[in-house]
C-alpha positions in Angstrom: -219.8 70.0 278.8 -223.0 68.7 280.4 -224.4 70.8 283.2 -224.5 69.0 286.6 -227.7 69.5 288.6 -227.7 70.4 292.3 -230.3 70.7 295.0 -230.4 70.8 298.8 -231.3 67.1 299.3 -229.1 65.2 301.7 -229.8 61.9 300.0 -226.6 60.5 298.4 -226.9 58.7 295.2 -224.4 56.4 293.6 -225.4 53.5 291.3 -222.9 50.7 291.0 -222.5 49.4 287.5 -219.9 47.6 285.4 -221.9 47.7 282.2 -223.9 50.2 280.2 -224.8 53.3 282.2 -222.4 54.5 284.9 -224.0 56.8 287.4 -222.1 58.7 290.0 -223.3 60.9 292.8 -221.9 62.6 295.9 -223.9 63.5 298.9 -224.7 67.0 300.3 -222.3 66.7 303.2 -219.5 65.9 300.9 -220.0 68.9 298.6 -221.0 71.6 301.0 -224.7 70.7 301.4 -225.4 70.0 297.7 -226.5 67.0 295.8 -224.4 66.0 292.8 -225.5 63.5 290.2 -223.4 62.9 287.1 -224.3 60.3 284.6 -222.3 58.8 281.8 -220.3 55.7 281.0 -220.0 53.3 278.2 -222.4 52.7 275.3 -225.1 50.0 275.7 -223.6 46.6 275.7 -220.1 47.7 276.2 -218.0 47.0 279.3 -217.3 50.1 281.3 -213.5 50.8 281.4 -213.6 51.7 285.1 -216.0 51.2 288.0 -216.5 54.4 290.0 -218.2 52.7 292.9 -216.2 50.6 295.4 -217.1 47.4 297.1 -216.1 46.2 300.5 -213.9 43.3 299.4 -210.3 43.8 298.3 -210.0 43.5 294.5 -207.1 41.7 292.9 -204.1 43.5 291.5 -204.0 44.0 287.8 -200.2 43.5 287.8 -197.5 41.6 289.7 -195.9 43.0 292.8 -192.7 43.7 290.9 -194.4 45.3 287.9 -194.0 48.9 289.1 -190.2 48.6 289.6 -188.0 50.6 289.8 -190.4 53.2 291.1 -192.1 50.9 293.6 -190.2 47.8 294.7 -191.8 44.4 294.8 -191.4 43.8 298.5 -193.1 47.1 299.3 -195.9 46.3 296.9 -196.4 42.9 298.4 -196.4 44.0 302.0 -198.5 47.1 301.2 -201.2 45.1 299.4 -201.3 41.8 301.4 -200.8 43.3 304.9 -201.8 47.0 305.1 -204.5 47.2 302.5 -205.9 43.7 303.2 -206.1 44.6 306.8 -208.2 47.7 306.1 -210.6 45.6 304.0 -210.9 43.0 306.7 -211.4 45.4 309.6 -213.9 47.5 307.6 -216.1 44.5 307.0 -215.9 43.6 310.7 -216.8 47.1 311.7 -219.8 47.3 309.4 -221.1 44.0 310.7 -220.7 45.3 314.3 -222.4 48.6 313.5 -225.2 47.2 311.3 -223.9 49.0 308.1 -225.2 47.5 304.9 -222.4 46.2 302.6 -224.8 46.0 299.7 -224.4 49.7 299.0 -221.3 51.3 297.4 -218.6 52.1 300.0 -218.8 55.7 298.7 -222.2 56.2 300.3 -220.8 55.2 303.8 -217.8 57.5 303.4 -220.0 60.5 302.4 -221.7 60.3 305.8 -218.8 58.9 307.7 -219.3 61.4 310.6 -222.3 59.2 311.5 -220.1 56.2 312.2 -217.2 55.2 314.4 -213.6 56.1 314.1 -213.1 52.4 313.2 -215.3 52.8 310.1 -213.7 56.1 309.2 -210.2 54.8 309.4 -210.7 51.4 307.8 -213.3 52.6 305.2 -211.0 55.3 304.1 -208.0 52.9 304.1 -209.8 50.4 301.9 -211.2 53.0 299.5 -208.0 54.9 299.2 -205.9 51.8 298.4 -208.4 50.4 295.9 -208.2 53.7 294.0 -204.4 53.8 294.4 -203.8 50.4 292.8 -206.2 51.1 289.9 -204.6 54.3 288.9 -201.1 52.9 288.5 -199.7 50.7 285.7 -196.4 49.2 284.5 -197.2 51.1 281.3 -197.9 54.3 283.1 -196.2 57.7 283.0 -196.2 60.4 280.5 -199.0 63.0 280.4 -202.8 62.8 280.1 -204.5 63.6 276.8 -208.0 64.6 275.7 -210.5 66.2 277.9 -208.5 65.5 281.1 -205.4 67.2 279.7 -207.6 70.2 278.6 -209.1 70.4 282.1 -205.7 70.3 283.8 -204.5 73.2 281.6 -207.6 75.2 282.3 -207.6 74.7 286.0 -203.9 74.8 286.8 -202.4 76.7 283.9 -200.3 73.8 282.6 -199.5 70.2 283.3 -196.2 71.2 284.9 -198.0 73.6 287.2 -200.4 70.9 288.2 -197.5 68.5 288.9 -195.8 71.1 291.0 -199.0 71.8 293.0 -199.8 68.1 293.5 -196.2 67.3 294.6 -196.4 70.2 297.0 -199.5 68.8 298.6 -197.9 65.3 298.9 -194.6 66.5 300.3 -196.1 69.0 302.7 -198.6 66.6 304.3 -197.3 66.3 307.9 -197.1 62.7 309.0 -199.2 60.1 307.3 -201.8 60.9 304.6 -202.7 61.3 301.0 -202.6 63.9 298.2 -205.5 64.1 295.8 -206.7 65.3 292.4 -210.5 65.7 292.6 -213.5 67.0 290.7 -215.4 69.4 293.0 -219.1 70.4 292.9 -218.4 73.0 290.3 -216.8 70.4 288.0 -213.4 72.1 288.6 -210.2 70.1 289.2 -208.6 70.7 292.6 -205.5 69.4 294.4 -205.3 68.9 298.2 -204.3 66.5 300.9 -205.9 64.6 303.8 -204.4 63.1 307.0 -204.2 59.5 307.8 -206.8 57.5 305.7 -209.3 60.3 305.2 -210.3 61.2 301.7 -212.3 64.0 299.8 -215.5 61.9 299.8 -215.8 62.2 303.5 -218.1 64.8 305.1 -215.3 65.6 307.5 -212.7 66.4 304.9 -211.3 69.8 304.3 -211.0 69.1 300.6 -214.3 68.0 299.1 -214.9 66.2 295.8 -214.8 63.0 293.8 -211.2 61.6 293.7 -209.7 61.0 290.3 -206.4 59.8 291.8 -204.4 59.9 295.0 -200.9 59.1 296.2 -200.3 57.3 299.5 -197.6 59.2 301.5 -197.7 56.9 304.5 -194.2 55.6 305.1 -195.2 52.0 304.5 -195.8 53.0 300.9 -192.1 54.0 300.2 -189.8 53.5 303.2 -188.1 50.2 302.2 -186.8 51.8 299.0 -186.7 55.5 299.7 -186.3 55.6 303.5 -187.0 59.2 304.6 -186.9 60.6 301.0 -190.6 61.1 300.5 -190.0 63.7 297.8 -188.0 61.3 295.6 -190.8 58.7 295.9 -193.4 61.3 294.9 -191.4 62.6 292.0 -190.8 59.0 290.7 -194.4 58.0 291.1 -195.4 60.0 288.0 -193.7 57.2 286.0 -196.4 54.7 287.0 -199.5 56.9 286.9 -202.1 55.3 284.7 -203.5 58.4 282.9 -205.9 56.3 280.9 -207.6 55.1 284.1 -207.6 58.6 285.6 -209.2 60.0 282.4 -211.9 57.2 282.4 -212.8 58.3 286.0 -213.0 61.9 284.8 -215.2 61.2 281.8 -218.6 60.5 283.5 -218.2 63.5 285.8 -218.4 66.3 283.2 
């Protein structure tokens, strides 16, 4: 495992790339006043399997609205993607224009210093980032268990995959009101589970759980209510059947 370097600089660094080198960093405020830079990615000339930096535009879905059924129904997916998530992206861009925030940088850099900006940027920036990650870590061919380095790390950090699932589900089900549950890599390259309210996420300098998100589950009612009504726990338990572990593992790879 490569050693991750730290110093006290407050300068956040994240290089956006879809080819060759993939560089990821997290600012001092997001990891307890430390600077994290982790480099990795695909070999020269190869397409990177995932993109760890997020833009300000809504990306297209990689699957149809009904592709995740029966776990997530088509109507929920369509409303969720075209109304809720699209609204966050649209309002984020408007807020950035109003506040003079450059949209040439990765969204992560804004979120790492989100306390500097308005509630509008916090809510819509988080909403956009969270949903972009959510869509990308689900798949019609999802489910099962992770393998390789990610599976090993889960066993080492939680004791077993089943123990991890229990802890993650606990965080998702116990989140009062609206929010998210997360699996993150922290500043010590350890895996952690936690939750955030509303559209906050672990990149934010105001978040109680800090780290780089590998995956998250949306537990706002709009994510499940049409199918599950008030049964959030059933939605959370069924969601494992669409988790794209390959995508989660690809996000983990450059961080260790």
